[in-house]
Structures are given as structure tokens and as C-alpha cells.
C-alpha positions as CSV (number, residue, x, y, z in Angstrom):
1,X,-1.9,17.5,-9.8
2,X,-4.5,16.3,-12.3
3,X,-3.9,13.1,-14.3
4,X,-5.5,11.7,-17.4
5,X,-6.2,8.1,-16.4
6,X,-6.0,5.9,-19.4
7,X,-5.3,2.3,-20.3
8,X,-1.9,3.4,-21.6
9,X,-0.9,4.8,-18.2
10,X,-1.9,1.6,-16.4
11,X,-0.1,-0.5,-19.1
12,X,3.1,1.5,-18.6
13,X,2.9,1.1,-14.8
14,X,2.3,-2.7,-15.3
15,X,5.4,-2.9,-17.5
16,X,7.4,-1.0,-14.9
17,X,6.2,-3.2,-12.0
18,X,6.7,-6.4,-13.9
19,X,10.3,-5.5,-14.8
20,X,11.2,-4.8,-11.1
21,X,12.8,-7.7,-9.3
22,X,13.6,-6.0,-6.0
23,X,10.5,-6.4,-3.7
24,X,11.1,-3.2,-1.7
25,X,11.5,-1.1,-4.8
26,X,8.5,-2.8,-6.4
27,X,6.4,-1.8,-3.3
28,X,7.9,1.7,-3.2
29,X,6.9,2.2,-6.9
30,X,3.3,1.0,-6.3
31,X,2.9,3.4,-3.3
32,X,4.3,6.4,-5.1
33,X,2.2,5.7,-8.3
34,X,-0.9,5.4,-6.1
35,X,0.0,8.7,-4.3
36,X,0.6,10.5,-7.6
37,X,-2.7,9.2,-9.1
38,X,-4.8,10.3,-6.1
39,X,-2.7,13.4,-5.3
40,X,-2.5,12.4,-1.7
41,X,0.1,13.3,1.0
42,X,0.9,9.9,2.4
43,X,0.6,6.2,2.2
44,X,1.7,2.9,3.6
45,X,2.1,-0.5,2.1
46,X,1.6,-3.6,4.2
47,X,2.6,-7.2,3.1
48,X,0.4,-10.0,4.4
49,X,1.9,-12.8,6.5
50,X,0.0,-15.7,8.1
51,X,-1.4,-13.8,11.0
52,X,-0.4,-10.2,10.5
53,X,0.3,-7.4,8.1
54,X,4.0,-6.5,8.0
55,X,4.7,-2.8,7.5
56,X,6.9,-2.4,4.4
57,X,7.1,1.3,3.5
58,X,5.5,4.6,4.4
59,X,5.7,8.0,2.9
60,X,4.3,11.3,4.2
61,X,5.4,14.0,1.8
62,X,4.5,17.1,3.8
63,X,6.6,15.7,6.8
64,X,9.5,14.5,4.6
65,X,8.9,10.9,5.9
66,X,10.0,8.1,3.7
67,X,10.5,4.8,5.7
68,X,11.6,1.7,3.9
69,X,14.3,-1.0,4.3
70,X,16.2,-0.7,7.6
71,X,14.1,2.4,8.6
72,X,11.1,0.1,9.2
73,X,12.8,-1.9,11.9
74,X,10.9,-1.7,15.2
75,X,7.5,-0.9,13.6
76,X,5.2,-3.6,14.9
77,X,3.2,-5.9,12.6
78,X,-0.6,-5.3,12.5
79,X,-2.5,-8.4,13.7
80,X,-5.1,-9.7,11.3
81,X,-8.1,-8.7,13.4
82,X,-11.0,-6.4,12.6
83,X,-9.6,-3.8,15.1
84,X,-7.4,-2.2,12.5
85,X,-8.7,-0.7,9.3
86,X,-5.9,-2.1,7.1
87,X,-6.4,-5.6,8.6
88,X,-10.2,-5.4,8.1
89,X,-9.6,-4.5,4.5
90,X,-7.4,-7.6,4.1
91,X,-9.7,-9.9,6.0
92,X,-12.9,-8.8,4.1
93,X,-11.1,-8.1,0.8
94,X,-12.9,-4.7,1.1
95,X,-12.1,-1.3,-0.2
96,X,-12.6,1.4,2.5
97,X,-12.9,5.1,1.7
98,X,-13.1,7.4,4.7
99,X,-14.0,11.0,4.1
100,X,-12.9,12.2,7.5
101,X,-11.1,10.1,10.1
102,X,-12.1,12.4,13.0
103,X,-15.8,12.3,12.0
104,X,-15.9,8.6,11.5
105,X,-17.2,6.3,14.3
106,X,-17.4,3.1,12.4
107,X,-13.7,2.3,12.9
108,X,-11.1,2.6,15.7
109,X,-8.7,5.3,14.6
110,X,-6.9,5.6,17.9
111,X,-3.6,4.5,16.3
112,X,-4.0,7.1,13.5
113,X,-4.9,9.8,16.0
114,X,-1.9,8.9,18.2
115,X,0.4,9.1,15.2
116,X,-1.1,12.6,14.4
117,X,-0.6,13.8,17.9
118,X,3.0,12.6,18.1
119,X,3.9,14.0,14.6
120,X,1.9,17.2,14.5
121,X,-0.1,15.9,11.7
122,X,-3.9,15.7,10.9
123,X,-5.1,12.7,9.0
124,X,-8.4,13.6,7.3
125,X,-9.2,11.2,4.4
126,X,-8.1,7.7,4.0
127,X,-8.4,5.1,1.2
128,X,-7.6,1.5,2.1
129,X,-7.3,-1.1,-0.8
130,X,-6.5,-4.8,-0.5
131,X,-3.8,-6.0,-2.9
132,X,-5.5,-9.0,-4.6
133,X,-3.5,-11.3,-6.9
134,X,-4.9,-13.2,-9.9
135,X,-6.5,-15.9,-7.6
136,X,-8.2,-13.3,-5.4
137,X,-5.8,-13.9,-2.5
138,X,-4.7,-10.9,-0.5
139,X,-1.0,-10.2,-0.8
140,X,-1.0,-6.9,1.1
141,X,-2.8,-3.7,1.7
142,X,-2.3,-0.2,0.3
143,X,-3.4,2.6,2.6
144,X,-3.4,6.2,1.3
145,X,-4.0,9.3,3.4
146,X,-5.0,12.9,2.8
147,X,-6.1,13.4,-0.8
148,X,-5.9,17.0,-2.0
149,X,-7.4,19.1,-4.7
150,X,-5.4,20.9,-7.3
151,X,-4.9,23.8,-5.0
152,X,-3.5,21.5,-2.3
153,X,-6.6,21.7,0.0
154,X,-7.5,18.5,1.9
155,X,-10.4,16.6,0.3
156,X,-11.9,13.1,0.4
157,X,-10.7,10.5,-2.1
158,X,-12.8,10.6,-5.2
159,X,-15.0,7.5,-5.7
160,X,-13.5,6.8,-9.1
161,X,-10.1,6.5,-7.6
162,X,-11.2,3.2,-5.9
163,X,-11.3,1.2,-9.1
164,X,-8.0,2.8,-10.5
165,X,-6.1,2.1,-7.2
166,X,-7.6,-1.4,-6.9
167,X,-6.4,-2.2,-10.5
168,X,-3.0,-0.8,-9.6
169,X,-2.9,-2.8,-6.3
170,X,-3.8,-5.9,-8.2
171,X,-1.0,-5.4,-10.7
172,X,1.4,-4.9,-7.8
173,X,0.1,-8.1,-6.1
174,X,0.7,-10.2,-9.3
175,X,4.1,-8.7,-9.8
176,X,5.0,-9.2,-6.1
177,X,3.9,-12.9,-6.3
178,X,6.0,-13.4,-9.5
179,X,9.1,-11.7,-7.9
180,X,8.7,-13.9,-4.7
181,X,8.3,-17.0,-6.8
182,X,11.4,-16.2,-8.8
183,X,13.4,-15.6,-5.6
184,X,12.2,-18.9,-4.1
185,X,13.2,-20.8,-7.3
186,X,16.6,-19.1,-7.3
187,X,17.1,-19.9,-3.6
188,X,16.2,-23.6,-4.1
189,X,18.6,-23.9,-7.1
190,X,21.3,-22.1,-5.2
191,X,20.9,-24.6,-2.3
192,X,20.9,-27.5,-4.7
193,X,24.2,-26.3,-6.2
194,X,25.8,-26.0,-2.8
195,X,24.8,-29.5,-1.9
196,X,26.2,-30.8,-5.1
197,X,29.6,-29.1,-4.6
């Protein structure tokens, strides 16, 4: 799938993200948009906590996997240590573009390789982007796997996708912050009303 990347497309995505008030749906939208833009097979969104990244949703199109909501129960958090590529991306606020997971010796991909073995899958390329808000704080991490060319053949992620997906991830981070802030204000007001009654 080949896309024309324009300011108009990003503006339309930003409007859609800003209008969404459900955090899970917001993160699902960002993941699917990023996957469509890069023409990749899979992706995962993590939300940053104090000491870990919490798995939020994952899609692997070729395997029919779409985990979100209750389906994510039991998936462990990723500690914020440099042992995991998604955590390293969050810690260092760094974009990481891996051409071939099995040829790379810079990072520990034992978890990825174990997933591949258990699911009959082969992860080749990977693009990991921190979700930075307007203050530069990391809100989460977007991890995409297995880009493909127009014929569906596995390929590395194009370098130009890094800026596009980073912009998309930043839009999502700001929208996520706004949604969480609105929810917190609502909860406080709701608590106040209950105390008054």
C-alpha cells in the first residue's frame, strides 16, 4: 500500500485523535494509522508508568491477532531498563530502526525470538518510536514490526517513515495527555459532587 504523505493527512489524523475521548480507542487508532502509513504487519503500543511500560494493544495482521482491552490481561509490564528495546527507546527518547532483528547484535531480541518461535512468526524489521508530548515527556512507545513493499515482501522500514511516525506518535501523546487530564477532572468533580450530596 503506497500513501501520499501530506500535511493534510496528518491534520486529518490529528483531528480524529483529538476528538477521541476513549484512551483504548485512541491508542488503537494511532497504532493502525502507523501500520497503514508504513505498510507493516504488526505493532504494539505501550503506555509509560513510573517504572515500566504497560502493554496496551497489539496487532499482527497476518496472524489475525488484535489484543486490546480485556485481552491484554496477563501480559507483563516491561521494566524501564535498557534490556528491552521499547524501554530503551523510552529512556533515551530515541527512535530505533532495525533492518533485521536476527542479524542485529546491538540489542537483546530474545523476547521477540521467543514470540516468533511460539507463534510460528518471523520478525524481520522493527521501528520503535517514543511517544513524546508537547513538553518532551515520554507518554508511551510505539513499536512497529515487519514493513513490506507494495508486493507484500518483507523490507526494512524506510528512513523517511521515522519522522512521519514520530510526528504521529507526538500527536497521539498530546491527545492522550488531554484525554487523561479530562478524565481526572471529571473524576475529581464527580467525587466532589458525591461528598456534597
